[in-house]
ROVOMI-760678 format. One record per residue: residue in one letter; residue number from 1; x, y, z of N, C-alpha, C in turn. Coordinates in steps of 0.2 Angstrom, whole numbers. Example, Ala and Ser with C-alpha at 12.3 -4.5 7.8 and 13.67 -1.06 7.14 Angstrom:
2
a  1  66  -28  39  62  -22  39  66  -16  39;
s  2  64  -11  35  68  -5  36  64  0  39;
END
This chain:
455
x  1  -548  -333  685  -548  -340  684  -549  -342  678;
x  2  -545  -347  675  -547  -349  667  -550  -356  671;
x  3  -554  -359  666  -559  -366  667  -558  -370  662;
x  4  -553  -374  663  -551  -378  657  -556  -385  656;
x  5  -558  -383  648  -564  -386  646  -561  -395  645;
x  6  -561  -398  647  -556  -401  646  -562  -407  653;
x  7  -561  -414  651  -563  -418  656  -558  -426  658;
x  8  -554  -426  663  -549  -431  664  -555  -438  666;
x  9  -560  -437  666  -564  -443  664  -565  -445  658;
x  10  -567  -441  654  -567  -442  647  -559  -446  644;
x  11  -554  -442  648  -547  -442  646  -544  -448  649;
x  12  -547  -452  653  -544  -456  655  -546  -463  654;
x  13  -546  -469  649  -549  -474  650  -549  -476  644;
x  14  -545  -474  636  -545  -476  630  -542  -483  630;
x  15  -538  -482  634  -533  -490  634  -534  -494  640;
x  16  -541  -494  642  -543  -497  648  -541  -506  647;
x  17  -542  -507  640  -541  -514  638  -534  -515  637;
x  18  -530  -510  638  -522  -511  636  -517  -509  643;
x  19  -520  -512  647  -517  -514  653  -518  -507  660;
x  20  -524  -508  664  -524  -504  669  -529  -497  667;
x  21  -533  -499  662  -537  -493  660  -535  -486  662;
x  22  -528  -486  659  -526  -477  661  -529  -473  655;
x  23  -531  -473  649  -531  -469  647  -535  -469  641;
x  24  -538  -462  640  -543  -461  633  -544  -454  635;
x  25  -545  -451  629  -548  -445  628  -554  -442  624;
x  26  -560  -442  621  -565  -442  618  -563  -436  614;
x  27  -564  -437  609  -563  -432  603  -569  -430  602;
x  28  -572  -424  600  -577  -421  597  -576  -416  592;
x  29  -580  -414  588  -579  -409  584  -582  -407  579;
x  30  -587  -402  580  -592  -402  573  -594  -393  573;
x  31  -588  -391  569  -590  -383  569  -591  -381  563;
x  32  -589  -373  563  -592  -370  556  -585  -368  551;
x  33  -589  -368  547  -580  -366  541  -580  -359  544;
x  34  -573  -357  541  -570  -350  545  -568  -346  537;
x  35  -572  -340  537  -571  -336  532  -564  -333  531;
x  36  -558  -335  528  -553  -331  527  -553  -327  523;
x  37  -551  -321  524  -547  -316  519  -542  -311  521;
x  38  -541  -305  518  -535  -301  519  -538  -296  516;
x  39  -537  -290  519  -539  -284  518  -531  -279  517;
x  40  -532  -273  516  -527  -269  515  -525  -264  520;
x  41  -531  -263  525  -533  -260  532  -538  -254  528;
x  42  -538  -249  533  -539  -244  534  -539  -238  528;
x  43  -542  -234  524  -541  -229  520  -543  -224  523;
x  44  -541  -222  528  -539  -213  530  -537  -213  536;
x  45  -536  -210  540  -530  -206  544  -538  -210  551;
x  46  -536  -213  555  -541  -216  563  -536  -215  568;
x  47  -539  -211  573  -537  -209  579  -533  -216  583;
x  48  -539  -220  584  -541  -225  588  -539  -233  584;
x  49  -533  -237  588  -532  -243  585  -539  -247  583;
x  50  -545  -247  586  -550  -249  584  -553  -248  579;
x  51  -551  -243  575  -553  -243  569  -550  -244  563;
x  52  -545  -247  566  -542  -252  560  -542  -260  559;
x  53  -543  -265  553  -543  -271  553  -536  -274  556;
x  54  -537  -280  557  -529  -284  559  -526  -286  553;
x  55  -527  -285  549  -522  -288  543  -515  -286  545;
x  56  -512  -282  547  -507  -282  545  -502  -284  551;
x  57  -507  -286  556  -504  -291  563  -504  -297  559;
x  58  -510  -299  557  -511  -308  553  -503  -309  547;
x  59  -504  -304  546  -499  -303  541  -493  -308  541;
x  60  -490  -303  547  -483  -305  550  -484  -309  553;
x  61  -488  -311  557  -489  -318  560  -487  -325  557;
x  62  -493  -323  550  -490  -329  545  -484  -329  543;
x  63  -480  -323  542  -473  -323  539  -467  -325  545;
x  64  -468  -326  552  -466  -329  557  -466  -337  555;
x  65  -472  -338  556  -474  -344  556  -470  -348  550;
x  66  -470  -344  544  -467  -347  537  -457  -347  539;
x  67  -456  -344  544  -449  -343  545  -446  -348  550;
x  68  -452  -348  554  -451  -355  558  -450  -360  556;
x  69  -455  -361  551  -454  -368  547  -447  -368  542;
x  70  -446  -364  539  -438  -365  535  -434  -365  541;
x  71  -432  -361  545  -426  -362  549  -426  -369  554;
x  72  -429  -373  555  -432  -378  560  -431  -376  564;
x  73  -433  -370  569  -432  -369  574  -433  -375  579;
x  74  -432  -374  585  -434  -377  592  -440  -376  595;
x  75  -443  -380  598  -452  -379  598  -450  -371  605;
x  76  -447  -372  610  -449  -366  613  -445  -360  612;
x  77  -439  -358  607  -437  -354  604  -443  -352  601;
x  78  -447  -357  596  -450  -354  592  -457  -350  597;
x  79  -459  -355  601  -464  -351  605  -461  -342  609;
x  80  -455  -343  611  -453  -336  614  -454  -333  606;
x  81  -450  -332  601  -453  -328  595  -459  -326  594;
x  82  -464  -329  593  -470  -327  593  -472  -323  597;
x  83  -473  -325  603  -473  -318  609  -468  -313  608;
x  84  -463  -314  605  -460  -307  608  -462  -300  599;
x  85  -465  -306  595  -468  -302  588  -475  -298  591;
x  86  -479  -302  596  -485  -300  599  -484  -294  604;
x  87  -479  -295  606  -477  -289  611  -476  -283  609;
x  88  -471  -284  604  -469  -279  600  -476  -276  595;
x  89  -482  -279  593  -485  -276  589  -492  -273  595;
x  90  -492  -277  600  -497  -275  606  -494  -267  608;
x  91  -487  -267  610  -485  -260  611  -484  -255  607;
x  92  -484  -255  599  -484  -253  594  -491  -248  595;
x  93  -495  -253  596  -503  -248  595  -506  -248  602;
x  94  -507  -248  606  -509  -250  611  -510  -240  613;
x  95  -506  -235  612  -506  -229  612  -514  -225  609;
x  96  -517  -231  604  -523  -229  602  -529  -233  604;
x  97  -527  -235  610  -531  -240  613  -533  -237  621;
x  98  -537  -233  622  -539  -231  628  -541  -235  633;
x  99  -545  -241  633  -546  -244  638  -540  -249  640;
x  100  -536  -248  636  -532  -252  638  -522  -250  640;
x  101  -519  -256  643  -514  -252  645  -508  -255  644;
x  102  -501  -254  643  -495  -256  641  -492  -262  646;
x  103  -490  -266  645  -486  -269  647  -478  -269  651;
x  104  -479  -265  649  -470  -262  652  -470  -262  659;
x  105  -465  -263  663  -464  -265  669  -471  -270  672;
x  106  -474  -272  667  -478  -278  669  -475  -285  667;
x  107  -472  -287  660  -466  -290  660  -461  -291  663;
x  108  -458  -297  665  -452  -298  666  -446  -294  663;
x  109  -445  -291  668  -436  -284  667  -440  -281  660;
x  110  -447  -279  660  -446  -274  652  -450  -270  655;
x  111  -444  -263  653  -443  -256  654  -452  -252  654;
x  112  -453  -247  656  -457  -241  654  -456  -242  646;
x  113  -462  -242  640  -460  -242  633  -463  -233  632;
x  114  -463  -231  627  -462  -224  623  -470  -224  623;
x  115  -473  -218  623  -481  -217  623  -481  -212  616;
x  116  -488  -213  614  -489  -209  611  -488  -201  614;
x  117  -487  -197  609  -488  -187  608  -496  -187  609;
x  118  -497  -183  614  -505  -181  615  -508  -175  608;
x  119  -514  -176  606  -514  -172  601  -512  -172  594;
x  120  -506  -178  592  -506  -180  586  -508  -185  583;
x  121  -509  -185  577  -513  -194  575  -505  -197  573;
x  122  -510  -204  574  -504  -208  570  -509  -214  567;
x  123  -505  -217  562  -506  -225  559  -506  -229  560;
x  124  -510  -232  566  -507  -238  571  -505  -245  567;
x  125  -508  -245  560  -505  -252  557  -497  -250  553;
x  126  -497  -242  553  -489  -243  550  -484  -241  558;
x  127  -488  -243  565  -482  -242  569  -482  -250  570;
x  128  -487  -254  569  -486  -261  571  -481  -263  565;
x  129  -482  -263  561  -476  -264  555  -472  -262  557;
x  130  -469  -255  559  -463  -255  559  -460  -258  568;
x  131  -463  -259  571  -462  -262  578  -459  -267  574;
x  132  -463  -273  572  -462  -281  572  -455  -279  566;
x  133  -455  -274  563  -449  -275  558  -442  -274  562;
x  134  -444  -270  567  -437  -268  570  -434  -273  574;
x  135  -439  -277  577  -437  -283  583  -436  -290  579;
x  136  -435  -290  571  -436  -296  569  -428  -297  567;
x  137  -423  -293  566  -415  -294  566  -413  -297  573;
x  138  -416  -296  578  -413  -299  583  -416  -306  584;
x  139  -421  -308  584  -425  -313  582  -424  -320  579;
x  140  -422  -316  573  -419  -320  567  -412  -317  565;
x  141  -409  -316  569  -401  -316  566  -397  -321  564;
x  142  -395  -320  558  -391  -323  553  -394  -326  550;
x  143  -401  -327  550  -408  -330  546  -408  -327  539;
x  144  -403  -326  533  -404  -321  529  -410  -322  525;
x  145  -413  -329  523  -419  -328  519  -424  -326  525;
x  146  -424  -327  528  -430  -324  533  -432  -317  534;
x  147  -425  -313  534  -423  -307  537  -427  -304  529;
x  148  -422  -308  522  -426  -304  517  -433  -305  515;
x  149  -435  -309  517  -443  -310  516  -446  -305  523;
x  150  -445  -303  529  -447  -300  531  -447  -293  529;
x  151  -441  -290  527  -439  -284  524  -443  -281  519;
x  152  -445  -287  516  -449  -285  508  -458  -284  511;
x  153  -458  -289  517  -466  -289  519  -466  -281  523;
x  154  -463  -279  526  -461  -270  529  -464  -268  524;
x  155  -458  -268  517  -459  -262  513  -466  -263  508;
x  156  -468  -268  511  -476  -268  505  -480  -266  509;
x  157  -482  -267  517  -486  -265  520  -485  -256  520;
x  158  -479  -254  521  -477  -247  522  -481  -245  515;
x  159  -481  -247  509  -484  -243  504  -490  -243  503;
x  160  -492  -249  506  -499  -250  508  -501  -243  511;
x  161  -499  -244  518  -501  -238  523  -500  -232  518;
x  162  -496  -229  516  -493  -222  513  -499  -221  508;
x  163  -501  -227  503  -505  -226  498  -511  -225  502;
x  164  -514  -226  508  -520  -228  512  -521  -219  515;
x  165  -515  -218  518  -516  -212  522  -515  -207  518;
x  166  -509  -205  513  -508  -198  511  -506  -194  516;
x  167  -505  -195  521  -502  -188  525  -494  -191  527;
x  168  -488  -189  524  -483  -190  526  -478  -189  535;
x  169  -484  -183  536  -481  -183  544  -483  -188  548;
x  170  -490  -188  547  -494  -194  552  -488  -203  551;
x  171  -486  -203  543  -484  -209  543  -477  -208  546;
x  172  -472  -202  544  -468  -201  549  -467  -204  554;
x  173  -471  -200  559  -473  -200  565  -474  -208  566;
x  174  -478  -211  564  -479  -218  567  -474  -222  566;
x  175  -470  -222  560  -465  -226  560  -460  -224  563;
x  176  -459  -219  568  -453  -216  572  -459  -221  577;
x  177  -463  -218  579  -464  -222  587  -464  -231  585;
x  178  -467  -234  580  -465  -240  581  -457  -243  581;
x  179  -453  -240  576  -445  -241  579  -445  -240  586;
x  180  -447  -234  588  -446  -231  595  -446  -238  601;
x  181  -453  -241  599  -455  -244  603  -451  -253  602;
x  182  -451  -253  596  -446  -261  593  -438  -260  596;
x  183  -436  -254  596  -430  -254  600  -429  -256  604;
x  184  -433  -252  609  -434  -255  619  -436  -262  620;
x  185  -439  -265  613  -439  -273  615  -434  -277  612;
x  186  -431  -274  607  -426  -278  604  -421  -279  609;
x  187  -419  -273  615  -413  -272  620  -416  -277  624;
x  188  -422  -278  626  -426  -282  631  -425  -289  628;
x  189  -425  -290  623  -425  -297  619  -417  -298  623;
x  190  -414  -296  620  -404  -297  618  -403  -298  627;
x  191  -408  -297  632  -406  -299  640  -410  -305  642;
x  192  -412  -310  638  -417  -313  641  -412  -320  642;
x  193  -405  -320  641  -401  -326  643  -402  -331  637;
x  194  -407  -330  631  -405  -334  626  -397  -334  623;
x  195  -397  -328  623  -390  -329  618  -384  -332  625;
x  196  -385  -332  628  -378  -335  634  -380  -341  634;
x  197  -386  -346  632  -385  -352  632  -382  -355  625;
x  198  -381  -352  621  -380  -354  613  -373  -353  615;
x  199  -368  -352  619  -363  -354  621  -360  -356  626;
x  200  -365  -361  629  -364  -367  634  -361  -373  633;
x  201  -359  -375  638  -355  -383  635  -360  -388  630;
x  202  -357  -393  629  -362  -396  626  -365  -402  632;
x  203  -371  -402  631  -374  -406  635  -373  -412  634;
x  204  -371  -415  642  -370  -425  644  -377  -426  646;
x  205  -381  -429  643  -387  -431  647  -384  -436  652;
x  206  -388  -435  658  -386  -441  665  -388  -447  661;
x  207  -384  -450  664  -386  -460  663  -390  -464  666;
x  208  -394  -467  667  -397  -470  673  -402  -474  670;
x  209  -405  -480  676  -409  -483  674  -418  -479  674;
x  210  -421  -479  669  -427  -474  668  -426  -467  664;
x  211  -418  -465  662  -418  -458  661  -419  -458  653;
x  212  -416  -452  651  -419  -451  644  -414  -453  641;
x  213  -415  -456  634  -408  -458  629  -410  -455  623;
x  214  -406  -454  620  -407  -451  610  -411  -460  608;
x  215  -417  -456  605  -421  -461  601  -421  -460  593;
x  216  -423  -466  592  -423  -470  585  -430  -464  580;
x  217  -427  -462  575  -423  -467  570  -417  -461  569;
x  218  -418  -455  572  -413  -449  571  -407  -450  576;
x  219  -408  -453  582  -405  -452  589  -401  -444  592;
x  220  -405  -439  586  -402  -432  588  -401  -431  596;
x  221  -398  -426  596  -394  -423  601  -399  -418  606;
x  222  -399  -418  610  -404  -416  615  -404  -406  612;
x  223  -412  -406  613  -415  -400  610  -415  -396  617;
x  224  -411  -390  616  -411  -384  623  -413  -386  629;
x  225  -407  -389  630  -406  -392  638  -405  -387  643;
x  226  -402  -381  642  -403  -377  646  -409  -371  646;
x  227  -413  -373  644  -419  -368  641  -423  -365  647;
x  228  -419  -368  655  -426  -365  660  -420  -359  663;
x  229  -414  -358  660  -409  -350  659  -412  -345  656;
x  230  -418  -346  650  -420  -341  650  -425  -338  651;
x  231  -427  -331  651  -431  -327  656  -437  -329  655;
x  232  -442  -331  658  -448  -330  655  -453  -325  654;
x  233  -458  -325  654  -460  -317  651  -465  -316  657;
x  234  -468  -320  659  -473  -317  664  -473  -323  671;
x  235  -470  -327  671  -469  -333  674  -464  -331  681;
x  236  -467  -332  687  -463  -331  692  -465  -335  699;
x  237  -458  -339  700  -452  -342  698  -455  -348  690;
x  238  -448  -349  687  -451  -353  682  -454  -359  684;
x  239  -452  -360  690  -454  -368  693  -462  -366  695;
x  240  -465  -362  695  -473  -361  699  -476  -363  697;
x  241  -478  -369  691  -483  -371  687  -480  -378  687;
x  242  -473  -381  689  -471  -389  691  -476  -394  692;
x  243  -478  -397  688  -481  -404  689  -478  -407  694;
x  244  -485  -412  696  -481  -417  700  -477  -423  698;
x  245  -473  -425  700  -468  -430  699  -472  -435  692;
x  246  -466  -438  689  -471  -445  686  -469  -450  690;
x  247  -475  -454  688  -475  -461  692  -468  -465  691;
x  248  -467  -469  697  -462  -471  700  -459  -476  692;
x  249  -452  -474  690  -448  -481  686  -450  -488  687;
x  250  -451  -492  683  -451  -499  686  -451  -502  679;
x  251  -446  -506  679  -448  -512  672  -454  -518  675;
x  252  -454  -518  682  -460  -524  685  -468  -526  679;
x  253  -469  -530  677  -474  -528  671  -480  -529  677;
x  254  -482  -528  683  -485  -527  687  -486  -520  690;
x  255  -482  -517  688  -481  -509  689  -485  -504  685;
x  256  -486  -498  690  -489  -494  686  -486  -491  679;
x  257  -479  -490  680  -475  -487  674  -476  -491  670;
x  258  -475  -499  670  -476  -504  663  -483  -503  662;
x  259  -488  -499  665  -496  -501  662  -493  -493  658;
x  260  -491  -488  659  -491  -484  656  -489  -484  649;
x  261  -483  -486  649  -479  -490  644  -485  -493  639;
x  262  -487  -498  642  -493  -504  639  -498  -500  636;
x  263  -500  -493  639  -507  -491  637  -505  -486  630;
x  264  -498  -485  628  -495  -483  623  -494  -487  620;
x  265  -493  -492  619  -491  -497  616  -497  -501  612;
x  266  -503  -501  617  -508  -504  614  -511  -498  612;
x  267  -514  -493  614  -516  -489  608  -514  -487  601;
x  268  -507  -489  602  -505  -486  594  -505  -492  589;
x  269  -504  -498  592  -506  -504  588  -516  -506  587;
x  270  -519  -503  590  -525  -503  589  -528  -496  586;
x  271  -526  -491  585  -526  -485  584  -530  -487  578;
x  272  -535  -481  573  -539  -482  569  -536  -477  562;
x  273  -538  -476  556  -536  -473  550  -536  -467  556;
x  274  -541  -466  557  -543  -457  560  -538  -456  563;
x  275  -536  -461  569  -531  -459  576  -525  -457  571;
x  276  -524  -462  567  -518  -461  563  -517  -455  560;
x  277  -521  -451  556  -523  -446  553  -521  -439  559;
x  278  -525  -441  564  -525  -434  569  -516  -435  573;
x  279  -514  -441  574  -507  -439  575  -502  -436  570;
x  280  -503  -437  564  -499  -432  560  -502  -426  558;
x  281  -507  -424  560  -510  -417  557  -506  -412  563;
x  282  -508  -417  567  -506  -410  574  -497  -413  577;
x  283  -494  -416  572  -486  -418  574  -482  -412  575;
x  284  -480  -407  571  -479  -401  572  -471  -402  576;
x  285  -468  -406  573  -461  -409  575  -457  -403  570;
x  286  -450  -402  573  -446  -395  572  -444  -401  566;
x  287  -445  -401  561  -443  -406  553  -443  -401  548;
x  288  -445  -395  549  -446  -389  542  -453  -391  539;
x  289  -458  -395  542  -464  -395  538  -470  -389  542;
x  290  -468  -388  545  -473  -382  548  -470  -378  555;
x  291  -473  -372  556  -472  -367  561  -472  -370  569;
x  292  -472  -378  570  -471  -380  577  -478  -378  583;
x  293  -478  -381  585  -485  -382  589  -486  -373  594;
x  294  -482  -371  594  -485  -363  595  -486  -360  589;
x  295  -484  -361  584  -484  -359  578  -491  -362  577;
x  296  -494  -366  575  -500  -371  574  -505  -365  578;
x  297  -504  -364  585  -508  -360  589  -508  -354  585;
x  298  -504  -351  585  -505  -344  583  -509  -343  577;
x  299  -509  -348  572  -513  -347  566  -521  -348  569;
x  300  -521  -354  572  -529  -355  575  -531  -347  577;
x  301  -527  -342  584  -528  -337  586  -528  -333  579;
x  302  -527  -333  575  -526  -329  569  -533  -332  564;
x  303  -536  -337  565  -542  -339  562  -549  -337  567;
x  304  -547  -337  573  -552  -334  576  -554  -326  576;
x  305  -546  -324  576  -547  -316  575  -552  -315  569;
x  306  -551  -319  563  -554  -316  557  -563  -319  557;
x  307  -563  -325  559  -570  -325  560  -573  -322  566;
x  308  -570  -318  571  -575  -315  575  -576  -309  572;
x  309  -570  -307  567  -570  -300  566  -568  -295  569;
x  310  -563  -296  572  -559  -293  578  -558  -287  573;
x  311  -557  -282  579  -552  -276  576  -544  -276  577;
x  312  -540  -271  576  -534  -273  577  -532  -270  585;
x  313  -536  -269  588  -535  -267  596  -537  -276  598;
x  314  -543  -278  598  -543  -284  601  -539  -290  598;
x  315  -537  -290  593  -533  -295  590  -527  -294  592;
x  316  -522  -289  594  -516  -287  597  -518  -289  604;
x  317  -522  -288  607  -523  -290  614  -521  -300  613;
x  318  -527  -303  611  -528  -310  609  -520  -312  608;
x  319  -517  -309  602  -513  -312  601  -504  -312  605;
x  320  -504  -305  609  -501  -306  614  -500  -310  620;
x  321  -506  -310  623  -510  -313  627  -508  -322  627;
x  322  -510  -324  621  -507  -331  619  -501  -333  620;
x  323  -498  -328  614  -491  -328  614  -487  -329  621;
x  324  -488  -326  626  -485  -324  632  -487  -331  636;
x  325  -493  -334  636  -493  -339  641  -490  -345  636;
x  326  -492  -347  628  -490  -352  627  -481  -353  628;
x  327  -478  -346  625  -470  -347  627  -468  -348  634;
x  328  -472  -346  639  -469  -347  645  -472  -355  648;
x  329  -477  -357  645  -479  -364  645  -474  -368  641;
x  330  -470  -368  636  -464  -368  635  -458  -370  640;
x  331  -457  -365  641  -452  -364  647  -453  -367  653;
x  332  -459  -368  655  -462  -371  661  -459  -378  659;
x  333  -462  -380  653  -461  -389  652  -455  -389  651;
x  334  -450  -386  645  -443  -387  646  -441  -388  652;
x  335  -441  -384  658  -438  -384  663  -439  -392  667;
x  336  -447  -394  666  -447  -398  668  -445  -405  665;
x  337  -444  -406  658  -443  -411  656  -435  -411  655;
x  338  -432  -407  658  -423  -410  659  -422  -408  669;
x  339  -429  -409  670  -428  -408  679  -429  -417  679;
x  340  -434  -420  676  -435  -427  676  -431  -431  671;
x  341  -427  -428  665  -426  -432  661  -428  -440  658;
x  342  -436  -441  660  -438  -446  659  -437  -450  652;
x  343  -437  -457  652  -436  -460  645  -442  -461  640;
x  344  -440  -461  636  -446  -460  630  -449  -467  630;
x  345  -454  -467  628  -458  -474  628  -455  -479  622;
x  346  -452  -475  616  -449  -479  612  -443  -484  612;
x  347  -439  -480  620  -434  -483  622  -436  -488  626;
x  348  -442  -488  630  -445  -492  635  -447  -498  633;
x  349  -450  -497  627  -454  -502  625  -453  -507  620;
x  350  -445  -503  617  -441  -507  614  -435  -512  618;
x  351  -435  -510  624  -432  -513  628  -436  -519  633;
x  352  -441  -519  632  -443  -521  638  -452  -525  638;
x  353  -454  -523  631  -460  -526  629  -460  -528  623;
x  354  -457  -525  617  -457  -526  609  -453  -525  606;
x  355  -446  -527  605  -439  -525  603  -442  -523  594;
x  356  -447  -524  593  -447  -523  584  -451  -516  582;
x  357  -454  -515  591  -457  -508  591  -453  -502  587;
x  358  -457  -498  585  -457  -489  584  -462  -487  584;
x  359  -462  -479  588  -467  -475  587  -467  -473  581;
x  360  -474  -473  579  -478  -470  571  -475  -463  571;
x  361  -474  -458  575  -473  -450  575  -465  -451  578;
x  362  -459  -448  573  -453  -449  576  -454  -447  583;
x  363  -449  -450  588  -450  -445  595  -445  -442  595;
x  364  -447  -434  596  -442  -429  596  -435  -429  601;
x  365  -431  -427  600  -424  -426  605  -426  -423  611;
x  366  -429  -424  613  -430  -422  622  -431  -425  626;
x  367  -430  -425  632  -436  -431  636  -443  -429  637;
x  368  -445  -436  640  -454  -437  638  -456  -431  643;
x  369  -455  -430  650  -461  -429  655  -460  -419  656;
x  370  -463  -418  654  -473  -419  651  -470  -416  644;
x  371  -477  -418  643  -479  -416  635  -478  -410  633;
x  372  -474  -407  627  -476  -401  626  -481  -400  622;
x  373  -482  -403  617  -489  -403  614  -494  -400  620;
x  374  -494  -404  625  -500  -404  629  -500  -396  633;
x  375  -494  -396  635  -494  -390  640  -496  -384  634;
x  376  -493  -385  630  -493  -377  624  -500  -377  623;
x  377  -504  -383  621  -512  -382  619  -515  -380  626;
x  378  -515  -384  632  -517  -382  637  -518  -374  640;
x  379  -510  -371  637  -511  -362  639  -514  -361  633;
x  380  -514  -362  628  -516  -357  622  -523  -358  622;
x  381  -527  -364  626  -536  -366  625  -538  -361  632;
x  382  -534  -363  636  -537  -358  643  -537  -352  641;
x  383  -531  -348  636  -533  -339  636  -538  -339  632;
x  384  -536  -341  625  -542  -341  620  -549  -342  620;
x  385  -549  -347  624  -556  -347  627  -559  -340  631;
x  386  -555  -339  636  -554  -334  643  -556  -328  636;
x  387  -553  -328  633  -554  -320  628  -560  -321  623;
x  388  -559  -328  620  -565  -326  614  -571  -330  614;
x  389  -572  -334  619  -576  -340  621  -575  -347  620;
x  390  -582  -349  621  -580  -357  618  -583  -358  612;
x  391  -582  -355  608  -585  -354  600  -582  -360  596;
x  392  -585  -360  589  -583  -367  587  -580  -364  581;
x  393  -574  -367  577  -570  -366  573  -569  -370  569;
x  394  -566  -369  564  -564  -374  558  -555  -373  557;
x  395  -550  -379  557  -542  -379  558  -540  -380  550;
x  396  -539  -373  546  -537  -375  538  -530  -376  539;
x  397  -526  -377  544  -519  -373  544  -514  -379  541;
x  398  -518  -386  540  -514  -390  536  -515  -391  530;
x  399  -519  -388  526  -521  -389  518  -513  -388  516;
x  400  -510  -383  517  -503  -384  515  -499  -392  511;
x  401  -501  -398  518  -497  -402  520  -502  -408  517;
x  402  -510  -406  514  -514  -412  512  -518  -412  516;
x  403  -519  -409  521  -525  -412  526  -530  -407  524;
x  404  -537  -409  527  -543  -407  526  -543  -403  530;
x  405  -547  -397  530  -550  -392  536  -552  -398  541;
x  406  -552  -395  546  -555  -399  552  -557  -396  557;
x  407  -565  -396  558  -569  -393  562  -568  -395  569;
x  408  -571  -390  573  -571  -391  580  -575  -386  585;
x  409  -580  -391  589  -585  -388  591  -584  -382  598;
x  410  -575  -382  598  -576  -378  603  -565  -378  604;
x  411  -563  -372  606  -556  -371  607  -553  -378  608;
x  412  -557  -380  617  -554  -386  620  -553  -392  617;
x  413  -560  -392  614  -560  -399  608  -552  -400  605;
x  414  -550  -393  599  -545  -393  598  -538  -396  600;
x  415  -538  -393  608  -532  -394  612  -534  -400  615;
x  416  -539  -403  614  -538  -410  618  -537  -415  613;
x  417  -539  -415  607  -536  -418  601  -530  -419  600;
x  418  -525  -410  599  -519  -409  598  -514  -413  606;
x  419  -517  -414  612  -515  -419  616  -515  -426  616;
x  420  -520  -429  614  -521  -436  612  -519  -439  606;
x  421  -515  -435  602  -512  -435  596  -505  -436  599;
x  422  -503  -437  603  -497  -437  605  -497  -447  607;
x  423  -501  -446  609  -502  -453  613  -504  -459  606;
x  424  -506  -457  600  -507  -460  595  -501  -460  590;
x  425  -497  -455  592  -490  -456  589  -485  -459  591;
x  426  -488  -462  598  -482  -465  602  -477  -461  606;
x  427  -480  -456  606  -473  -453  608  -472  -450  616;
x  428  -479  -451  618  -479  -450  624  -483  -455  629;
x  429  -482  -455  636  -485  -459  642  -492  -455  642;
x  430  -498  -457  644  -504  -456  647  -500  -450  651;
x  431  -498  -451  656  -496  -446  661  -493  -439  658;
x  432  -489  -440  654  -486  -434  652  -491  -430  649;
x  433  -495  -432  647  -501  -428  642  -505  -425  648;
x  434  -509  -430  653  -514  -426  658  -509  -420  661;
x  435  -502  -421  663  -501  -418  668  -498  -412  663;
x  436  -497  -413  658  -495  -407  652  -502  -402  652;
x  437  -508  -405  649  -514  -401  649  -514  -398  657;
x  438  -514  -398  663  -515  -395  668  -510  -391  668;
x  439  -501  -393  668  -497  -389  669  -499  -381  663;
x  440  -502  -381  658  -503  -377  653  -508  -371  656;
x  441  -514  -376  659  -518  -372  660  -515  -366  666;
x  442  -511  -371  671  -508  -369  676  -506  -361  674;
x  443  -500  -360  671  -496  -357  667  -503  -352  664;
x  444  -508  -353  660  -512  -346  657  -515  -343  663;
x  445  -515  -346  669  -519  -345  674  -514  -339  678;
x  446  -507  -341  678  -503  -337  682  -502  -330  677;
x  447  -501  -333  672  -501  -326  665  -505  -321  667;
x  448  -513  -323  666  -518  -321  665  -519  -315  672;
x  449  -518  -319  679  -518  -315  685  -513  -312  686;
x  450  -508  -309  683  -500  -306  683  -501  -300  677;
x  451  -503  -302  673  -504  -297  667  -511  -293  667;
x  452  -511  -288  667  -517  -284  663  -515  -279  658;
x  453  -521  -282  653  -521  -277  647  -527  -274  647;
x  454  -531  -273  653  -537  -266  652  -537  -262  659;
x  455  -537  -257  659  -536  -254  664  -542  -254  670;
END
């Protein structure tokens, strides 16, 4: 079981003065700086994955992050893509990890995967590079610029491995193994239902009191309304971690629902400069400025891998388990979003509290309940804490967007801050955030109970 290191008592209370004492989260954070560096990999042929550094995996995850940002993908699709790259890398190198087991026949619909030939040597970074390159054309089909950059990365990494290994037969064998694994995973990807939902009729949002409406300022069309039809990685059924229903909708100023909206409204009005910066740091909306919430957490996983000095074996395990939990978390969340179709705070507040109010962070184009940031952060923190521990770290992922590195005393401190950032941004009610964290933890527990990486 995974213990969530957050306190509901801390979380509920910040907006006590804002109507019914509904909300708060105490943000803590004092961590240590993370040393970040790249190597080119091992300089000789090693039979075990643990003999190699994680450089190839981290470079690919960064490339995927950059492409998710460039292509402005939707939040659940981004999470899906990071997870598939993690599966490809893990399965390409697990043959050099005697204490570990394949995810074949463990993940939903994933068949048994090619295994290594006994008594022959492999260069595991080469195999990982080839496998991830093999799934890229499926996951970024039609995305010419992104695929070109990934082909360049594949070529650069392979040139480095050729120079390091200087054994053509080992290189060829490793490329072949990676491509064989990648081919099976690419076929598995094509059966997950994503292609099918692209051809479904345009979504018509249900209308009625308390239901989601397109939100200002962009009034965008609903994003991924059919996502529940996409196959989860490990969650069965997709509703296994469904949260309790939201508080019953009401416009009565004395109602619990009205108090939820007032909590959001008052928190935004009374937020500090630090609160405002937190909202922007964790924004991660699909606007082309970041690689989305799942990408933010994938980069945090990369920071932890470097900080803790993980080898390629442990890095591959961490990235795949993290990726699967976050992806299934977003699928669970999106299923709930379109099941309840709850109105966003900005719509409710403008109609019933203050017609001139707008959320300081643009409300993304999908229903409110539950908070995707909270679900994804809960899932990520639960898995990462389980595998890494309650370590401090510094998140430097925002430097490119003008944010200073942010230290955290634990992974859960970062997750709690990511969750409350959506309140500071005026995007969610408190209930969507607290229920979202619980939902994410539930998904992480379900994934780790079902999927076993160790023999």
